[in-house]
N, C-alpha and C positions, 0 to 999 in steps of 0.2 A: 691580189689580182689573179684571176684564173688564167690559164693558158688561153691563147687566142683561139685555138681550134675548139676548145671546150665552150667558149662563149659563142662561137659561130654555130655550134650544134644547138645551143640553147635558143639562139635567134631563129634557127630553122624550125624550132618547135613552138614558136609564138611568143617568146620572151623578148620584150623590146624596151624596157626601162631598167637600167642597171645602176644601183646605188653604190658608190665607191667609198663613201666616208665611213670608216670603221677603225678599230684599233690596229689594223695592219696597214693603214694608209696615212698614219700620222707622219708628220714631217721628219724625214731622215735623209741621209745622203743617197745619191744614186749609186748603184743601179737598182736599189730596192725601194726607193722612196717615191714621193709623189711625182717627180719629174719623169721617171720611167713609166709610171702609171698613166700620166697624161699622154706620153708619147704612144703607148700601146693603144689607148682608146681612140686617139686621133686616127690611127690606121684602121680601126674597126668601124668607126662611126659613119653613118650615112643618114639619109632622110627618114628612114624607118625606125631608127634606134636612137635612144638617148642615154648618155652617161652623165652622172653628176656627182660631185662631192670632192673632186680634186682638180686644182687648176691654179692659175696665176693668182697671187695674193689679192690683187686689185679687182679681180673678176670672179673669184671662186663662188660668190653668192649669187651670181647671175643664174637664173633658172633656165632650164631647157624646155622649149615648147615644141612639141612634135604633133603633126597632123595625121590622123588616121581616118580611114573611110569605113563607116559601118552602115550597112543597109542603104548605101548610096549617099550618105550624108557625111560631110567632112567634120571631124571633131578634133578640137585643139586641146591637147593635154599638157599642162605645165608640171614639171617634175623636178624634185630636189632631194638631196640626201644629207643626213646630219649625224654626227657621232657625239654621243654623250658619255664621256669617260673621265679619267683622272686628269687628262690634259684639257683644260678649258679653252685655251687659245692655241691655234695652229696657224702656220703661215700659208701653207699650200693646200690644206684640206679644210673641210667645213666642220667645225667643232662647236662645243656648247655655247661659247660666247658669240657665235654667229647666228644663233637661233632666230632672234628677232629680225635681223636683216633678211635672212632667208625667207621667213614666213611672210614678211611684208612684200618681198619680191614675188612670191608665189601668189599672194592675194592680188597684187597689182598687174600680174601678167595678163596679156590678151589671150585668155584661154577659156574653154568651156568646163574643163574638169581640172582639179588640182590634186596631185599625188605626192606624198613624201615618204621616204624610207628613213627610219631612225634606228641606229644601232646603240645598244647599251653595253656596259662593261661588267656590272655586278648588280646586286639587289637594289642598292640605293639608286643607281643610275637607271635601273629598270623602272623604278617608281617615277623617276624624273621623265622617262620616256612616255609613260602613260599620261602624266599630267601635260606634257608637251603635245601629245597627240590630241587630247581633249581640247586644249587651247587652240590648236591648229584648225580643228573642225569647227568649234564654236565661234571663234573670233576672227579667223582668217579665211573663212569660206572653203575650208578643206573638204575633200571628198573621200579620200582613201589614205590610211596610214598603214604602212607595212613595218612592223617592229621585228627586230632580231637582237640577239645577244644571249639570252638564256638558251641553253642547249636542249630545251624541251618546249612544247607548246604552252602558250599562255592565253588568257581569255580573248574572246571576240565580243566587241560591243558596238552598238549603234548609238551615235550621239547626235542630238539635235542642234542645228546651227542657230545663230541669232536671227537668221533670215526665216527660220521655220522649217527649212529643208533638213535632210539628214546626211551624215557621213558615217563611215565604218572604220573602226580601228582594230586591226589584227595585232594584238600586243606583242606576240612573238610567234613566228612561224615554226620555230623549233630548230633542230640541227641543220647543218649544211653538209654537203659532200666534202669529206676530208678523210684521207686514209688513216689518220691517227685518232679519229673519233670512234668511240664505241657504238655499236649498232643499238638503235632504240626505235620504238614504234610511234612515239607521240610527237609527230611533226605533221604539219598540214600545208596544203596549198590553199590560200585564201582567194576567193573570187568575189568581185562586186559587180553586179549587173545593173546597168542603168537603162532607163527608158530612152531610146535613141532620139526621140523628138523633144521630150521635156527635159531630158538629161537630169533626171532625179533618180536616186537610188531605189531600186525595186526589189532586189533579192541579194542575199548574201549566201555564198556557198563555201563549204569547208570540205576538203578532200584529204583524209588522213594518208600519210605516206610513211613507209618504213625505210629508214636510212641505215644502211649497213656500213657506212664509212666510205666505200668506194662504189656503191650502187644504191639505187632507190627503187622501191616498188610500192604497190598499194598496201596500206596497213589495215589490220583488223582491230586497231585500238578503238575502244568504246567512246564515241563522241559524247556520251552522257557524262563523262568525266572532264569534259572541256567546259569551264565556266563561261557563261555568256548571258547577256540580257535579252537574247533572242531564244525562241523556242524552236530549236533545230529539228526538222523532220528528217528521218533517215531515208536514204536512197541507196541505189546499188553500190556506189563508190564513196558515199560520204553523207553529208547532211546539208540541208538548205533551210532558209527561212525567208518568207516574204516580208518586206518592210512596209510599214504603214506610211502613207503620205505625211 
């Protein structure tokens, strides 16, 4: 869990969905475990921001639904997070054995868009992350999957749902800010743009960022080295691809 002031700075810059379930939120004793994480997020949470992934055992799979206003229209976004690692079952955080319950709750939520953040531990669980992301989009009406775990970017792919619409999977955004991590160029901000009226995916954007461990700036990494089933066109700060209906 980041410091509260760091999270507040992120919120001020437009970040509003925070996934908490990862290898640092596995069940352990206070003050470093899920109880302290839940206490900290309760102090930060408001109507504009959603946290998910840590909570009481009986309700940890309850998804968060937050309403945003875009171009004068209210849009309900259901959000959840999931950790796929060596520990399959956790008491106070959402782990691999909770996947089906979480996905079913996301599908059943009274929402217009459905977003999940998934964190992996190693190569095997990263493969599991990709399969879970595809399953979420195809079978659970998912719209966006944000993956993390590998400390470098991984492919971007658009997947067609059973309904015929599409969702996007960012398999790994790359590194995160941490003073003990080495600087590297291949990280990105993933953006999914939806038609505000039809609420269908229209464009995917990728903005490379250079993570120095304690700071982040725009990266010059070549997006042609980022695997994708989209044909990304270059722009000033990154790349984009329009998505076919």
